Chimera marker file (.cmm) of the C-alpha trace (Angstrom):
<marker_set name="trace">
<marker id="1" x="148.292" y="-101.772" z="55.601" r="1" g="1" b="0" radius="0.5"/>
<marker id="2" x="149.140" y="-98.824" z="57.926" r="1" g="1" b="0" radius="0.5"/>
<marker id="3" x="147.325" y="-95.595" z="57.485" r="1" g="1" b="0" radius="0.5"/>
<marker id="4" x="149.662" y="-92.717" z="56.746" r="1" g="1" b="0" radius="0.5"/>
<marker id="5" x="148.726" y="-89.482" z="58.586" r="1" g="1" b="0" radius="0.5"/>
<marker id="6" x="149.103" y="-86.264" z="56.714" r="1" g="1" b="0" radius="0.5"/>
<marker id="7" x="151.725" y="-83.910" z="57.892" r="1" g="1" b="0" radius="0.5"/>
<marker id="8" x="149.509" y="-80.689" z="58.272" r="1" g="1" b="0" radius="0.5"/>
<marker id="9" x="152.413" y="-78.418" z="58.971" r="1" g="1" b="0" radius="0.5"/>
<marker id="10" x="154.054" y="-79.260" z="55.684" r="1" g="1" b="0" radius="0.5"/>
<marker id="11" x="150.666" y="-78.896" z="53.838" r="1" g="1" b="0" radius="0.5"/>
<marker id="12" x="150.103" y="-75.477" z="55.577" r="1" g="1" b="0" radius="0.5"/>
<marker id="13" x="153.613" y="-74.409" z="54.729" r="1" g="1" b="0" radius="0.5"/>
<marker id="14" x="153.231" y="-75.411" z="51.066" r="1" g="1" b="0" radius="0.5"/>
<marker id="15" x="149.691" y="-73.670" z="51.027" r="1" g="1" b="0" radius="0.5"/>
<marker id="16" x="151.188" y="-70.300" z="52.409" r="1" g="1" b="0" radius="0.5"/>
<marker id="17" x="154.055" y="-70.530" z="50.062" r="1" g="1" b="0" radius="0.5"/>
<marker id="18" x="151.788" y="-70.877" z="47.089" r="1" g="1" b="0" radius="0.5"/>
<marker id="19" x="150.015" y="-67.661" z="48.111" r="1" g="1" b="0" radius="0.5"/>
<marker id="20" x="152.833" y="-65.146" z="48.841" r="1" g="1" b="0" radius="0.5"/>
<marker id="21" x="151.927" y="-61.927" z="50.639" r="1" g="1" b="0" radius="0.5"/>
<marker id="22" x="153.523" y="-58.715" z="49.009" r="1" g="1" b="0" radius="0.5"/>
<marker id="23" x="154.593" y="-56.488" z="51.868" r="1" g="1" b="0" radius="0.5"/>
<marker id="24" x="155.523" y="-53.578" z="49.638" r="1" g="1" b="0" radius="0.5"/>
<marker id="25" x="151.772" y="-52.632" z="49.448" r="1" g="1" b="0" radius="0.5"/>
<marker id="26" x="151.862" y="-52.399" z="53.288" r="1" g="1" b="0" radius="0.5"/>
<marker id="27" x="155.070" y="-50.444" z="53.271" r="1" g="1" b="0" radius="0.5"/>
<marker id="28" x="153.432" y="-48.008" z="50.647" r="1" g="1" b="0" radius="0.5"/>
<marker id="29" x="150.480" y="-47.355" z="52.906" r="1" g="1" b="0" radius="0.5"/>
<marker id="30" x="152.696" y="-46.871" z="55.938" r="1" g="1" b="0" radius="0.5"/>
<marker id="31" x="154.977" y="-44.415" z="53.868" r="1" g="1" b="0" radius="0.5"/>
<marker id="32" x="151.719" y="-42.540" z="52.775" r="1" g="1" b="0" radius="0.5"/>
<marker id="33" x="150.453" y="-42.340" z="56.383" r="1" g="1" b="0" radius="0.5"/>
<marker id="34" x="153.820" y="-41.239" z="57.694" r="1" g="1" b="0" radius="0.5"/>
<marker id="35" x="153.936" y="-38.493" z="54.941" r="1" g="1" b="0" radius="0.5"/>
<marker id="36" x="150.533" y="-37.246" z="56.008" r="1" g="1" b="0" radius="0.5"/>
<marker id="37" x="151.542" y="-37.180" z="59.657" r="1" g="1" b="0" radius="0.5"/>
<marker id="38" x="154.759" y="-35.185" z="58.847" r="1" g="1" b="0" radius="0.5"/>
<marker id="39" x="152.762" y="-32.566" z="56.668" r="1" g="1" b="0" radius="0.5"/>
<marker id="40" x="149.968" y="-32.279" z="59.338" r="1" g="1" b="0" radius="0.5"/>
<marker id="41" x="152.597" y="-31.766" z="62.059" r="1" g="1" b="0" radius="0.5"/>
<marker id="42" x="154.181" y="-28.951" z="60.048" r="1" g="1" b="0" radius="0.5"/>
<marker id="43" x="150.651" y="-27.319" z="59.665" r="1" g="1" b="0" radius="0.5"/>
<marker id="44" x="150.030" y="-27.524" z="63.296" r="1" g="1" b="0" radius="0.5"/>
<marker id="45" x="153.418" y="-26.406" z="64.383" r="1" g="1" b="0" radius="0.5"/>
<marker id="46" x="153.308" y="-23.370" z="62.012" r="1" g="1" b="0" radius="0.5"/>
<marker id="47" x="149.823" y="-22.365" z="63.573" r="1" g="1" b="0" radius="0.5"/>
<marker id="48" x="151.225" y="-22.785" z="67.023" r="1" g="1" b="0" radius="0.5"/>
<marker id="49" x="154.181" y="-20.589" z="66.232" r="1" g="1" b="0" radius="0.5"/>
<marker id="50" x="152.095" y="-17.849" z="64.647" r="1" g="1" b="0" radius="0.5"/>
<marker id="51" x="149.561" y="-18.042" z="67.524" r="1" g="1" b="0" radius="0.5"/>
<marker id="52" x="152.246" y="-17.471" z="70.061" r="1" g="1" b="0" radius="0.5"/>
<marker id="53" x="153.584" y="-14.605" z="68.179" r="1" g="1" b="0" radius="0.5"/>
<marker id="54" x="150.197" y="-12.909" z="68.163" r="1" g="1" b="0" radius="0.5"/>
<marker id="55" x="149.746" y="-13.579" z="72.008" r="1" g="1" b="0" radius="0.5"/>
<marker id="56" x="153.166" y="-12.354" z="72.714" r="1" g="1" b="0" radius="0.5"/>
<marker id="57" x="152.569" y="-9.215" z="70.741" r="1" g="1" b="0" radius="0.5"/>
<marker id="58" x="149.194" y="-8.468" z="72.126" r="1" g="1" b="0" radius="0.5"/>
<marker id="59" x="150.560" y="-9.006" z="75.822" r="1" g="1" b="0" radius="0.5"/>
<marker id="60" x="153.621" y="-6.695" z="75.093" r="1" g="1" b="0" radius="0.5"/>
<marker id="61" x="151.364" y="-3.991" z="73.600" r="1" g="1" b="0" radius="0.5"/>
<marker id="62" x="148.902" y="-4.414" z="76.474" r="1" g="1" b="0" radius="0.5"/>
<marker id="63" x="151.699" y="-3.876" z="79.065" r="1" g="1" b="0" radius="0.5"/>
<marker id="64" x="153.071" y="-0.943" z="77.167" r="1" g="1" b="0" radius="0.5"/>
<marker id="65" x="149.677" y="0.719" z="77.099" r="1" g="1" b="0" radius="0.5"/>
<marker id="66" x="148.855" y="0.129" z="80.801" r="1" g="1" b="0" radius="0.5"/>
<marker id="67" x="152.074" y="1.934" z="81.619" r="1" g="1" b="0" radius="0.5"/>
<marker id="68" x="150.347" y="5.269" z="80.719" r="1" g="1" b="0" radius="0.5"/>
<marker id="69" x="147.328" y="4.322" z="83.035" r="1" g="1" b="0" radius="0.5"/>
<marker id="70" x="149.535" y="3.771" z="86.043" r="1" g="1" b="0" radius="0.5"/>
<marker id="71" x="151.557" y="6.991" z="85.675" r="1" g="1" b="0" radius="0.5"/>
<marker id="72" x="150.842" y="9.676" z="88.153" r="1" g="1" b="0" radius="0.5"/>
<marker id="73" x="148.589" y="12.368" z="86.868" r="1" g="1" b="0" radius="0.5"/>
<marker id="74" x="148.272" y="16.099" z="87.759" r="1" g="1" b="0" radius="0.5"/>
<marker id="75" x="144.509" y="16.268" z="87.204" r="1" g="1" b="0" radius="0.5"/>
<marker id="76" x="141.943" y="13.783" z="88.345" r="1" g="1" b="0" radius="0.5"/>
<marker id="77" x="140.285" y="13.940" z="84.997" r="1" g="1" b="0" radius="0.5"/>
<marker id="78" x="143.501" y="12.678" z="83.396" r="1" g="1" b="0" radius="0.5"/>
<marker id="79" x="143.015" y="9.368" z="85.017" r="1" g="1" b="0" radius="0.5"/>
<marker id="80" x="139.674" y="8.823" z="83.551" r="1" g="1" b="0" radius="0.5"/>
<marker id="81" x="141.007" y="9.880" z="80.014" r="1" g="1" b="0" radius="0.5"/>
<marker id="82" x="143.946" y="7.523" z="80.528" r="1" g="1" b="0" radius="0.5"/>
<marker id="83" x="141.437" y="4.638" z="81.332" r="1" g="1" b="0" radius="0.5"/>
<marker id="84" x="139.164" y="5.469" z="78.375" r="1" g="1" b="0" radius="0.5"/>
<marker id="85" x="142.225" y="5.625" z="75.999" r="1" g="1" b="0" radius="0.5"/>
<marker id="86" x="143.522" y="2.422" z="77.429" r="1" g="1" b="0" radius="0.5"/>
<marker id="87" x="140.124" y="0.631" z="76.957" r="1" g="1" b="0" radius="0.5"/>
<marker id="88" x="139.842" y="1.964" z="73.497" r="1" g="1" b="0" radius="0.5"/>
<marker id="89" x="143.337" y="0.680" z="72.518" r="1" g="1" b="0" radius="0.5"/>
<marker id="90" x="142.615" y="-2.644" z="74.179" r="1" g="1" b="0" radius="0.5"/>
<marker id="91" x="139.403" y="-3.073" z="72.175" r="1" g="1" b="0" radius="0.5"/>
<marker id="92" x="141.378" y="-2.321" z="68.925" r="1" g="1" b="0" radius="0.5"/>
<marker id="93" x="144.189" y="-4.728" z="69.879" r="1" g="1" b="0" radius="0.5"/>
<marker id="94" x="141.677" y="-7.353" z="70.737" r="1" g="1" b="0" radius="0.5"/>
<marker id="95" x="139.884" y="-6.999" z="67.403" r="1" g="1" b="0" radius="0.5"/>
<marker id="96" x="143.115" y="-7.195" z="65.387" r="1" g="1" b="0" radius="0.5"/>
<marker id="97" x="144.270" y="-10.172" z="67.453" r="1" g="1" b="0" radius="0.5"/>
<marker id="98" x="141.139" y="-12.087" z="67.086" r="1" g="1" b="0" radius="0.5"/>
<marker id="99" x="141.111" y="-11.341" z="63.276" r="1" g="1" b="0" radius="0.5"/>
<marker id="100" x="144.730" y="-12.708" z="63.109" r="1" g="1" b="0" radius="0.5"/>
<marker id="101" x="143.817" y="-15.861" z="65.139" r="1" g="1" b="0" radius="0.5"/>
<marker id="102" x="140.888" y="-16.464" z="62.809" r="1" g="1" b="0" radius="0.5"/>
<marker id="103" x="143.147" y="-16.140" z="59.728" r="1" g="1" b="0" radius="0.5"/>
<marker id="104" x="145.430" y="-18.814" z="61.324" r="1" g="1" b="0" radius="0.5"/>
<marker id="105" x="142.482" y="-21.044" z="62.034" r="1" g="1" b="0" radius="0.5"/>
<marker id="106" x="141.224" y="-20.561" z="58.517" r="1" g="1" b="0" radius="0.5"/>
<marker id="107" x="144.607" y="-21.383" z="56.838" r="1" g="1" b="0" radius="0.5"/>
<marker id="108" x="144.959" y="-24.530" z="59.208" r="1" g="1" b="0" radius="0.5"/>
<marker id="109" x="141.472" y="-25.753" z="58.077" r="1" g="1" b="0" radius="0.5"/>
<marker id="110" x="142.152" y="-25.178" z="54.435" r="1" g="1" b="0" radius="0.5"/>
<marker id="111" x="145.652" y="-26.874" z="54.463" r="1" g="1" b="0" radius="0.5"/>
<marker id="112" x="144.165" y="-29.805" z="56.619" r="1" g="1" b="0" radius="0.5"/>
<marker id="113" x="141.353" y="-30.294" z="53.968" r="1" g="1" b="0" radius="0.5"/>
<marker id="114" x="143.866" y="-30.277" z="51.111" r="1" g="1" b="0" radius="0.5"/>
<marker id="115" x="146.177" y="-32.692" z="52.894" r="1" g="1" b="0" radius="0.5"/>
<marker id="116" x="143.287" y="-35.092" z="53.787" r="1" g="1" b="0" radius="0.5"/>
<marker id="117" x="141.923" y="-35.136" z="50.193" r="1" g="1" b="0" radius="0.5"/>
<marker id="118" x="145.369" y="-35.685" z="48.818" r="1" g="1" b="0" radius="0.5"/>
<marker id="119" x="146.017" y="-38.397" z="51.403" r="1" g="1" b="0" radius="0.5"/>
<marker id="120" x="142.734" y="-40.042" z="50.645" r="1" g="1" b="0" radius="0.5"/>
<marker id="121" x="143.553" y="-40.137" z="46.958" r="1" g="1" b="0" radius="0.5"/>
<marker id="122" x="146.989" y="-41.585" z="47.487" r="1" g="1" b="0" radius="0.5"/>
<marker id="123" x="145.709" y="-44.214" z="49.979" r="1" g="1" b="0" radius="0.5"/>
<marker id="124" x="142.875" y="-45.077" z="47.412" r="1" g="1" b="0" radius="0.5"/>
<marker id="125" x="145.559" y="-45.434" z="44.755" r="1" g="1" b="0" radius="0.5"/>
<marker id="126" x="147.791" y="-47.601" z="47.126" r="1" g="1" b="0" radius="0.5"/>
<marker id="127" x="144.961" y="-49.834" z="48.001" r="1" g="1" b="0" radius="0.5"/>
<marker id="128" x="143.903" y="-50.375" z="44.332" r="1" g="1" b="0" radius="0.5"/>
<marker id="129" x="147.403" y="-51.170" z="43.498" r="1" g="1" b="0" radius="0.5"/>
<marker id="130" x="147.622" y="-53.514" z="46.391" r="1" g="1" b="0" radius="0.5"/>
<marker id="131" x="144.467" y="-55.263" z="45.634" r="1" g="1" b="0" radius="0.5"/>
<marker id="132" x="145.345" y="-55.608" z="41.917" r="1" g="1" b="0" radius="0.5"/>
<marker id="133" x="148.702" y="-56.978" z="42.687" r="1" g="1" b="0" radius="0.5"/>
<marker id="134" x="147.210" y="-59.422" z="45.334" r="1" g="1" b="0" radius="0.5"/>
<marker id="135" x="144.628" y="-60.508" z="42.679" r="1" g="1" b="0" radius="0.5"/>
<marker id="136" x="147.366" y="-61.131" z="40.118" r="1" g="1" b="0" radius="0.5"/>
<marker id="137" x="149.461" y="-63.038" z="42.604" r="1" g="1" b="0" radius="0.5"/>
<marker id="138" x="146.666" y="-65.160" z="43.748" r="1" g="1" b="0" radius="0.5"/>
<marker id="139" x="145.597" y="-65.913" z="40.101" r="1" g="1" b="0" radius="0.5"/>
<marker id="140" x="149.125" y="-66.787" z="39.315" r="1" g="1" b="0" radius="0.5"/>
<marker id="141" x="149.629" y="-68.999" z="42.363" r="1" g="1" b="0" radius="0.5"/>
<marker id="142" x="146.311" y="-70.691" z="41.715" r="1" g="1" b="0" radius="0.5"/>
<marker id="143" x="147.386" y="-71.465" z="38.201" r="1" g="1" b="0" radius="0.5"/>
<marker id="144" x="150.653" y="-72.875" z="39.461" r="1" g="1" b="0" radius="0.5"/>
<marker id="145" x="148.774" y="-75.002" z="42.046" r="1" g="1" b="0" radius="0.5"/>
<marker id="146" x="146.430" y="-76.510" z="39.415" r="1" g="1" b="0" radius="0.5"/>
<marker id="147" x="149.094" y="-77.364" z="36.871" r="1" g="1" b="0" radius="0.5"/>
<marker id="148" x="151.213" y="-79.249" z="39.426" r="1" g="1" b="0" radius="0.5"/>
<link id1="1" id2="2" r="1" g="1" b="0" radius="0.2"/>
<link id1="2" id2="3" r="1" g="1" b="0" radius="0.2"/>
<link id1="3" id2="4" r="1" g="1" b="0" radius="0.2"/>
<link id1="4" id2="5" r="1" g="1" b="0" radius="0.2"/>
<link id1="5" id2="6" r="1" g="1" b="0" radius="0.2"/>
<link id1="6" id2="7" r="1" g="1" b="0" radius="0.2"/>
<link id1="7" id2="8" r="1" g="1" b="0" radius="0.2"/>
<link id1="8" id2="9" r="1" g="1" b="0" radius="0.2"/>
<link id1="9" id2="10" r="1" g="1" b="0" radius="0.2"/>
<link id1="10" id2="11" r="1" g="1" b="0" radius="0.2"/>
<link id1="11" id2="12" r="1" g="1" b="0" radius="0.2"/>
<link id1="12" id2="13" r="1" g="1" b="0" radius="0.2"/>
<link id1="13" id2="14" r="1" g="1" b="0" radius="0.2"/>
<link id1="14" id2="15" r="1" g="1" b="0" radius="0.2"/>
<link id1="15" id2="16" r="1" g="1" b="0" radius="0.2"/>
<link id1="16" id2="17" r="1" g="1" b="0" radius="0.2"/>
<link id1="17" id2="18" r="1" g="1" b="0" radius="0.2"/>
<link id1="18" id2="19" r="1" g="1" b="0" radius="0.2"/>
<link id1="19" id2="20" r="1" g="1" b="0" radius="0.2"/>
<link id1="20" id2="21" r="1" g="1" b="0" radius="0.2"/>
<link id1="21" id2="22" r="1" g="1" b="0" radius="0.2"/>
<link id1="22" id2="23" r="1" g="1" b="0" radius="0.2"/>
<link id1="23" id2="24" r="1" g="1" b="0" radius="0.2"/>
<link id1="24" id2="25" r="1" g="1" b="0" radius="0.2"/>
<link id1="25" id2="26" r="1" g="1" b="0" radius="0.2"/>
<link id1="26" id2="27" r="1" g="1" b="0" radius="0.2"/>
<link id1="27" id2="28" r="1" g="1" b="0" radius="0.2"/>
<link id1="28" id2="29" r="1" g="1" b="0" radius="0.2"/>
<link id1="29" id2="30" r="1" g="1" b="0" radius="0.2"/>
<link id1="30" id2="31" r="1" g="1" b="0" radius="0.2"/>
<link id1="31" id2="32" r="1" g="1" b="0" radius="0.2"/>
<link id1="32" id2="33" r="1" g="1" b="0" radius="0.2"/>
<link id1="33" id2="34" r="1" g="1" b="0" radius="0.2"/>
<link id1="34" id2="35" r="1" g="1" b="0" radius="0.2"/>
<link id1="35" id2="36" r="1" g="1" b="0" radius="0.2"/>
<link id1="36" id2="37" r="1" g="1" b="0" radius="0.2"/>
<link id1="37" id2="38" r="1" g="1" b="0" radius="0.2"/>
<link id1="38" id2="39" r="1" g="1" b="0" radius="0.2"/>
<link id1="39" id2="40" r="1" g="1" b="0" radius="0.2"/>
<link id1="40" id2="41" r="1" g="1" b="0" radius="0.2"/>
<link id1="41" id2="42" r="1" g="1" b="0" radius="0.2"/>
<link id1="42" id2="43" r="1" g="1" b="0" radius="0.2"/>
<link id1="43" id2="44" r="1" g="1" b="0" radius="0.2"/>
<link id1="44" id2="45" r="1" g="1" b="0" radius="0.2"/>
<link id1="45" id2="46" r="1" g="1" b="0" radius="0.2"/>
<link id1="46" id2="47" r="1" g="1" b="0" radius="0.2"/>
<link id1="47" id2="48" r="1" g="1" b="0" radius="0.2"/>
<link id1="48" id2="49" r="1" g="1" b="0" radius="0.2"/>
<link id1="49" id2="50" r="1" g="1" b="0" radius="0.2"/>
<link id1="50" id2="51" r="1" g="1" b="0" radius="0.2"/>
<link id1="51" id2="52" r="1" g="1" b="0" radius="0.2"/>
<link id1="52" id2="53" r="1" g="1" b="0" radius="0.2"/>
<link id1="53" id2="54" r="1" g="1" b="0" radius="0.2"/>
<link id1="54" id2="55" r="1" g="1" b="0" radius="0.2"/>
<link id1="55" id2="56" r="1" g="1" b="0" radius="0.2"/>
<link id1="56" id2="57" r="1" g="1" b="0" radius="0.2"/>
<link id1="57" id2="58" r="1" g="1" b="0" radius="0.2"/>
<link id1="58" id2="59" r="1" g="1" b="0" radius="0.2"/>
<link id1="59" id2="60" r="1" g="1" b="0" radius="0.2"/>
<link id1="60" id2="61" r="1" g="1" b="0" radius="0.2"/>
<link id1="61" id2="62" r="1" g="1" b="0" radius="0.2"/>
<link id1="62" id2="63" r="1" g="1" b="0" radius="0.2"/>
<link id1="63" id2="64" r="1" g="1" b="0" radius="0.2"/>
<link id1="64" id2="65" r="1" g="1" b="0" radius="0.2"/>
<link id1="65" id2="66" r="1" g="1" b="0" radius="0.2"/>
<link id1="66" id2="67" r="1" g="1" b="0" radius="0.2"/>
<link id1="67" id2="68" r="1" g="1" b="0" radius="0.2"/>
<link id1="68" id2="69" r="1" g="1" b="0" radius="0.2"/>
<link id1="69" id2="70" r="1" g="1" b="0" radius="0.2"/>
<link id1="70" id2="71" r="1" g="1" b="0" radius="0.2"/>
<link id1="71" id2="72" r="1" g="1" b="0" radius="0.2"/>
<link id1="72" id2="73" r="1" g="1" b="0" radius="0.2"/>
<link id1="73" id2="74" r="1" g="1" b="0" radius="0.2"/>
<link id1="74" id2="75" r="1" g="1" b="0" radius="0.2"/>
<link id1="75" id2="76" r="1" g="1" b="0" radius="0.2"/>
<link id1="76" id2="77" r="1" g="1" b="0" radius="0.2"/>
<link id1="77" id2="78" r="1" g="1" b="0" radius="0.2"/>
<link id1="78" id2="79" r="1" g="1" b="0" radius="0.2"/>
<link id1="79" id2="80" r="1" g="1" b="0" radius="0.2"/>
<link id1="80" id2="81" r="1" g="1" b="0" radius="0.2"/>
<link id1="81" id2="82" r="1" g="1" b="0" radius="0.2"/>
<link id1="82" id2="83" r="1" g="1" b="0" radius="0.2"/>
<link id1="83" id2="84" r="1" g="1" b="0" radius="0.2"/>
<link id1="84" id2="85" r="1" g="1" b="0" radius="0.2"/>
<link id1="85" id2="86" r="1" g="1" b="0" radius="0.2"/>
<link id1="86" id2="87" r="1" g="1" b="0" radius="0.2"/>
<link id1="87" id2="88" r="1" g="1" b="0" radius="0.2"/>
<link id1="88" id2="89" r="1" g="1" b="0" radius="0.2"/>
<link id1="89" id2="90" r="1" g="1" b="0" radius="0.2"/>
<link id1="90" id2="91" r="1" g="1" b="0" radius="0.2"/>
<link id1="91" id2="92" r="1" g="1" b="0" radius="0.2"/>
<link id1="92" id2="93" r="1" g="1" b="0" radius="0.2"/>
<link id1="93" id2="94" r="1" g="1" b="0" radius="0.2"/>
<link id1="94" id2="95" r="1" g="1" b="0" radius="0.2"/>
<link id1="95" id2="96" r="1" g="1" b="0" radius="0.2"/>
<link id1="96" id2="97" r="1" g="1" b="0" radius="0.2"/>
<link id1="97" id2="98" r="1" g="1" b="0" radius="0.2"/>
<link id1="98" id2="99" r="1" g="1" b="0" radius="0.2"/>
<link id1="99" id2="100" r="1" g="1" b="0" radius="0.2"/>
<link id1="100" id2="101" r="1" g="1" b="0" radius="0.2"/>
<link id1="101" id2="102" r="1" g="1" b="0" radius="0.2"/>
<link id1="102" id2="103" r="1" g="1" b="0" radius="0.2"/>
<link id1="103" id2="104" r="1" g="1" b="0" radius="0.2"/>
<link id1="104" id2="105" r="1" g="1" b="0" radius="0.2"/>
<link id1="105" id2="106" r="1" g="1" b="0" radius="0.2"/>
<link id1="106" id2="107" r="1" g="1" b="0" radius="0.2"/>
<link id1="107" id2="108" r="1" g="1" b="0" radius="0.2"/>
<link id1="108" id2="109" r="1" g="1" b="0" radius="0.2"/>
<link id1="109" id2="110" r="1" g="1" b="0" radius="0.2"/>
<link id1="110" id2="111" r="1" g="1" b="0" radius="0.2"/>
<link id1="111" id2="112" r="1" g="1" b="0" radius="0.2"/>
<link id1="112" id2="113" r="1" g="1" b="0" radius="0.2"/>
<link id1="113" id2="114" r="1" g="1" b="0" radius="0.2"/>
<link id1="114" id2="115" r="1" g="1" b="0" radius="0.2"/>
<link id1="115" id2="116" r="1" g="1" b="0" radius="0.2"/>
<link id1="116" id2="117" r="1" g="1" b="0" radius="0.2"/>
<link id1="117" id2="118" r="1" g="1" b="0" radius="0.2"/>
<link id1="118" id2="119" r="1" g="1" b="0" radius="0.2"/>
<link id1="119" id2="120" r="1" g="1" b="0" radius="0.2"/>
<link id1="120" id2="121" r="1" g="1" b="0" radius="0.2"/>
<link id1="121" id2="122" r="1" g="1" b="0" radius="0.2"/>
<link id1="122" id2="123" r="1" g="1" b="0" radius="0.2"/>
<link id1="123" id2="124" r="1" g="1" b="0" radius="0.2"/>
<link id1="124" id2="125" r="1" g="1" b="0" radius="0.2"/>
<link id1="125" id2="126" r="1" g="1" b="0" radius="0.2"/>
<link id1="126" id2="127" r="1" g="1" b="0" radius="0.2"/>
<link id1="127" id2="128" r="1" g="1" b="0" radius="0.2"/>
<link id1="128" id2="129" r="1" g="1" b="0" radius="0.2"/>
<link id1="129" id2="130" r="1" g="1" b="0" radius="0.2"/>
<link id1="130" id2="131" r="1" g="1" b="0" radius="0.2"/>
<link id1="131" id2="132" r="1" g="1" b="0" radius="0.2"/>
<link id1="132" id2="133" r="1" g="1" b="0" radius="0.2"/>
<link id1="133" id2="134" r="1" g="1" b="0" radius="0.2"/>
<link id1="134" id2="135" r="1" g="1" b="0" radius="0.2"/>
<link id1="135" id2="136" r="1" g="1" b="0" radius="0.2"/>
<link id1="136" id2="137" r="1" g="1" b="0" radius="0.2"/>
<link id1="137" id2="138" r="1" g="1" b="0" radius="0.2"/>
<link id1="138" id2="139" r="1" g="1" b="0" radius="0.2"/>
<link id1="139" id2="140" r="1" g="1" b="0" radius="0.2"/>
<link id1="140" id2="141" r="1" g="1" b="0" radius="0.2"/>
<link id1="141" id2="142" r="1" g="1" b="0" radius="0.2"/>
<link id1="142" id2="143" r="1" g="1" b="0" radius="0.2"/>
<link id1="143" id2="144" r="1" g="1" b="0" radius="0.2"/>
<link id1="144" id2="145" r="1" g="1" b="0" radius="0.2"/>
<link id1="145" id2="146" r="1" g="1" b="0" radius="0.2"/>
<link id1="146" id2="147" r="1" g="1" b="0" radius="0.2"/>
<link id1="147" id2="148" r="1" g="1" b="0" radius="0.2"/>
</marker_set>
């Protein structure tokens, strides 16, 4: 009597076939992550664009104001007044620009939190659906395997 060796590759193939893997759950997770990355990129790019506009305006205004300081003056005291006026204007522009930058940062923070909360909810829903589907598939496969 010859001992028959089991074909483990066939056995593993049959076992893996009995427990199918549903890739749609992974695709849903990938789509959710891609959508989050897309939305976050838009938030960041919009903030960068607005920050650049503020910086550009601030620079342009500063250059415009310094032109008055560099003009030749008739009276020595006019130089002092021009410098004082420039310093005052620069302080006001700095304050306005910093406030505008702070508004951008605040908006980015709020939008980021909203996106993360929404993405967390979506990912949780996707994960729950994937676990439920996997459980149902495993139960079904186990029933099939035991009835054979």
